[in-house]
C-alpha positions in Angstrom: -1.9 13.7 20.5 -3.7 10.3 19.8 -3.1 8.6 16.4 -6.9 8.7 15.8 -7.0 12.2 14.5 -7.9 13.3 11.0 -6.3 16.5 9.8 -8.0 18.9 7.3 -5.8 21.4 5.4 -7.4 24.5 3.8 -7.1 25.6 0.3 -7.1 28.8 -1.7 -10.0 31.1 -0.6 -9.3 30.7 3.1 -6.9 33.7 3.1 -7.7 36.9 5.1 -5.4 39.6 6.4 -4.3 38.8 9.9 -4.1 35.1 9.2 -1.6 33.3 11.4 -0.7 36.3 13.6 -2.2 34.8 16.7 -0.1 31.7 16.2 3.0 33.7 15.5 2.6 35.6 18.7 1.7 32.6 20.9 4.1 29.9 19.7 7.8 29.9 19.1 7.4 26.9 16.8 4.9 28.7 14.7 7.0 31.9 14.6 10.0 29.8 13.4 7.9 28.5 10.5 7.0 32.1 9.4 10.6 33.4 9.8 12.0 30.5 7.8 9.5 31.4 5.1 10.4 35.0 5.0 14.1 34.2 4.8 13.5 31.6 1.9 11.1 33.9 -0.2 12.8 37.2 0.5 11.2 39.9 -1.7 9.9 37.6 -4.4 6.3 38.4 -3.5 7.0 42.2 -3.3 6.9 42.2 0.5 7.8 39.8 3.4 5.3 36.9 3.5 4.6 37.8 7.2 3.6 41.4 6.2 1.3 40.1 3.6 -0.3 37.5 5.9 -0.6 39.8 8.9 -1.3 43.2 7.2 -2.4 42.5 3.7 -3.6 44.5 1.7 -6.5 42.1 1.0 -6.3 42.6 -2.8 -2.6 41.5 -2.9 -3.2 38.6 -0.5 -6.1 37.3 -2.6 -3.9 37.2 -5.8 -3.1 33.5 -6.6 0.7 33.9 -6.4 0.6 35.2 -2.9 -2.5 33.4 -1.4 -1.1 29.9 -2.1 2.2 30.3 -0.2 0.5 32.4 2.4 -2.0 29.7 3.2 0.5 26.9 3.1 2.9 28.6 5.5 0.1 29.5 7.8 -1.2 26.0 8.0 2.2 24.5 8.6 2.8 27.2 11.3 -0.5 26.3 13.0 0.5 22.5 12.9 4.0 23.3 14.3 2.3 25.4 17.1 -0.1 22.7 18.0 2.7 20.3 18.3 4.9 22.7 20.1 2.3 22.9 22.9 2.9 19.2 23.4 6.7 19.3 23.1 6.7 17.7 19.7 8.0 18.7 16.2 6.7 18.2 12.9 9.4 15.6 12.1 8.3 13.2 14.8 4.6 13.7 14.7 3.3 12.2 11.4 2.6 8.9 13.1 0.2 10.7 15.4 -2.2 11.2 12.5 -4.8 8.7 11.4 -5.5 10.4 8.0 -5.1 13.8 6.5 -6.5 15.5 3.4 -6.1 18.9 1.9 -8.4 21.0 -0.4 -6.4 21.6 -3.7 -3.5 23.5 -2.4 -4.0 22.0 1.0 -2.8 18.7 -0.4 0.7 20.1 -0.3 0.2 20.9 3.4 -1.1 17.3 4.1 1.9 15.8 2.3 4.3 18.0 4.3 2.9 17.1 7.7 3.0 13.5 6.6 6.7 13.7 5.8 6.5 13.2 2.1 7.7 16.7 1.2 9.9 18.9 3.5 8.8 22.4 4.3 11.2 24.3 2.1 10.6 22.2 -0.9 6.9 22.5 -0.4 7.1 26.3 -0.1 9.0 26.4 -3.4 6.4 24.2 -5.1 3.3 26.1 -3.9 5.0 29.4 -4.7 5.7 28.2 -8.3 2.2 26.7 -8.5 0.6 29.9 -7.6 2.6 31.9 -10.2 2.1 29.3 -12.9 -1.7 29.2 -12.4 -1.9 33.0 -12.6 0.2 33.0 -15.8 -2.0 30.3 -17.3 -5.1 32.3 -16.4 -3.6 35.2 -18.4 -2.7 33.1 -21.4 -4.2 33.5 -24.9 -5.9 30.2 -24.7 -7.8 31.2 -21.6 -8.5 34.8 -22.9 -10.0 33.4 -26.1 -13.4 32.6 -24.5 -13.6 35.9 -22.6 -11.1 34.7 -20.0 -11.3 31.9 -17.4 -14.0 31.8 -14.8 -15.6 29.5 -12.2 -19.3 29.1 -11.4 -20.6 27.7 -8.2 -23.9 25.6 -8.4 -26.0 25.5 -5.4 -28.3 22.7 -4.8 -27.2 20.7 -7.7 -26.4 17.0 -7.6 -23.1 15.8 -9.2 -25.2 14.4 -12.1 -27.0 17.7 -12.6 -23.7 19.6 -12.5 -22.3 17.3 -15.3 -25.6 17.9 -17.2 -25.2 21.7 -17.0 -21.6 21.3 -18.4 -22.8 19.2 -21.3 -25.6 21.6 -22.2 -23.6 24.8 -21.9 -20.1 23.7 -23.1 -20.5 24.4 -26.8 -17.1 24.7 -28.4 -15.5 26.2 -25.2 -14.0 24.7 -22.0 -16.4 23.9 -19.4 -16.0 21.2 -16.6 -16.8 20.2 -13.1 -13.8 21.4 -11.1 -14.7 21.0 -7.4 -17.1 18.5 -5.8 -17.0 20.3 -2.4 -20.1 18.8 -0.6 -23.5 17.5 -1.5 -25.3 20.2 -3.4 -22.2 22.3 -3.8 -20.3 21.9 -7.1 -18.0 24.4 -8.8 -17.7 24.5 -12.7 -14.6 25.9 -14.4 -13.8 27.0 -17.9 -14.1 29.9 -20.4 -16.2 32.8 -19.0 -18.7 32.6 -21.9 -19.3 29.0 -21.1 -19.8 29.7 -17.5 -22.3 32.5 -18.4 -24.2 30.0 -20.5 -24.1 27.5 -17.7 -25.7 30.0 -15.3 -28.6 30.2 -17.8 -28.9 26.5 -18.0 -28.7 26.1 -14.2 -31.6 28.6 -13.9 -33.8 26.7 -16.3 -33.2 23.5 -14.2 -34.2 25.4 -11.0 -30.7 25.6 -9.6 -29.0 28.7 -8.1 -25.5 29.7 -9.3 -22.9 32.4 -8.5 -19.9 33.5 -10.4 -16.8 33.2 -8.1 -14.2 36.0 -7.8 -11.2 34.1 -9.0 -8.3 34.8 -11.3 -9.0 31.9 -13.8 -10.4 28.6 -14.6 -8.7 26.4 -12.0 -8.9 22.6 -12.2 -9.7 22.7 -15.8 -7.9 21.9 -19.1 -7.0 25.7 -19.3 -4.5 25.0 -16.5 -2.4 22.7 -18.7 0.5 25.3 -19.1 0.6 25.6 -15.3 0.6 21.8 -15.0 3.5 21.5 -17.4 5.6 24.0 -15.5 4.6 22.4 -12.2 5.5 18.9 -13.5 9.1 20.0 -14.3 9.5 21.4 -10.8 8.0 18.3 -9.2 10.4 16.0 -11.1 13.3 17.8 -9.3 11.8 17.7 -5.9 12.7 14.9 -3.4 9.6 13.0 -2.4 9.2 10.1 0.2 6.4 7.8 1.0 3.9 9.6 3.5 4.3 8.3 7.1 0.5 8.5 7.5 -2.5 8.2 5.3 -3.0 11.1 2.8 -6.0 11.2 0.6 -5.4 12.5 -2.9 -7.8 15.0 -4.4 -7.8 13.5 -7.9 -8.8 9.9 -6.8 -10.4 10.5 -3.4 -8.3 7.6 -2.2 -5.1 7.5 -0.2 -1.6 7.4 -1.4 -1.1 3.9 0.0 2.4 2.6 -0.6 2.9 5.5 -3.1 6.3 6.3 -4.4 7.7 9.6 -5.6 6.5 9.1 -9.2 2.8 8.5 -8.1 2.8 11.5 -5.8 4.4 13.8 -8.6 1.8 12.5 -11.1 -1.2 13.1 -8.8 0.0 16.7 -8.0 0.5 17.5 -11.6 -2.9 16.0 -12.6 -4.6 17.9 -9.8 -4.3 21.2 -11.7 -6.4 20.0 -14.6 -8.7 17.6 -12.8 -11.7 18.0 -10.4 -11.1 18.2 -6.7 -13.1 15.3 -5.2 -13.3 16.9 -1.7 -16.7 15.5 -0.7 -15.6 12.0 -1.7 -12.2 12.4 0.1 -14.0 13.3 3.3 -16.3 10.4 2.8 -13.3 8.0 2.6 -11.9 9.5 5.8 -15.3 9.0 7.7 -15.8 5.5 6.4 -12.3 4.3 6.9 -10.6 6.5 9.5 -13.6 7.5 11.5 -12.5 10.0 14.2 -12.7 13.7 15.0 -11.3 16.1 12.6 -9.0 19.1 13.2 -8.9 21.9 10.6 -5.6 23.8 10.5 -5.6 27.6 10.1 -6.5 29.7 8.3 -10.3 29.9 8.6 -13.2 27.5 9.1 -14.2 26.7 5.5 -13.6 23.0 5.8 -15.8 22.7 9.0 -18.6 24.3 7.0 -18.2 21.8 4.2 -18.1 18.9 6.6 -21.4 19.8 8.1 -22.9 19.4 4.6 -21.1 16.2 4.0 -21.8 14.5 7.4 -23.2 16.5 10.4 -22.3 13.7 12.8 -18.5 14.4 12.3 -17.0 16.8 14.9 -14.5 19.3 13.4 -12.4 21.5 15.7 -10.9 24.5 14.0 -7.4 26.0 14.9 -7.6 29.3 13.3 -6.2 30.7 16.6 -4.3 28.9 19.5 
């Protein structure tokens, strides 16, 4: 595998029953990743992770505390399977990557394949992250404004999205949470503020749709989750990435980053916007190469088409 590849790691929303099963069946290396995850998590999720990934049910797989470890493990298994076909292992393949980035949760995958976090520690972090985010979504602060919600704006520039937030925020929480691609921005905050934002968007000639999510992710309402995650991050060994990893918060690489910077960015990520479009633009401008999207799904390929149609993205949802 040439060291000119960019790796894209999916985030929450990519989950679907059956995810990773083709890799499990086809690759001993991928199967080993799933089996290690099952041993480590045991019955903490109510069922073995492989059962939840391969069989669902969808409503349980879609819950934040399950979807996050499920996507992380599926992505790592996919990467291990890809390397296994070439007689390589994760531990010796980071130098084959030119740059990698992950969408929100996917940043943990990117840091794992870059050697900054080991698999077991990463699995513990994303499992805690999913549980903490669910708990924050159910907190009194989130429920005060009708609960947390997220609203996708279609066709809005970043400036228009910021304007919608200013006009609709009132005394509630409402921020830009995801800059996914040109014309695709997601707002996050109290439900009542998101509902006002939908009205403001309509007056500006913009389309919007409320997302089916558990809470107001990447907003100040996630601060309780960030505090819990920060405590866990402080206890987790970190190393400098062996290849370029682009951080969601800054849309810039962790160049020469030590453990403190990585921990700080991951904590900050929970309450800050995900700058995915800008992260991909950095990769295109500075590490121009074809991109490979890890399983599950093809979401990031679709976003890249909106960011830059000239960039080829190969998906690996199945071997």
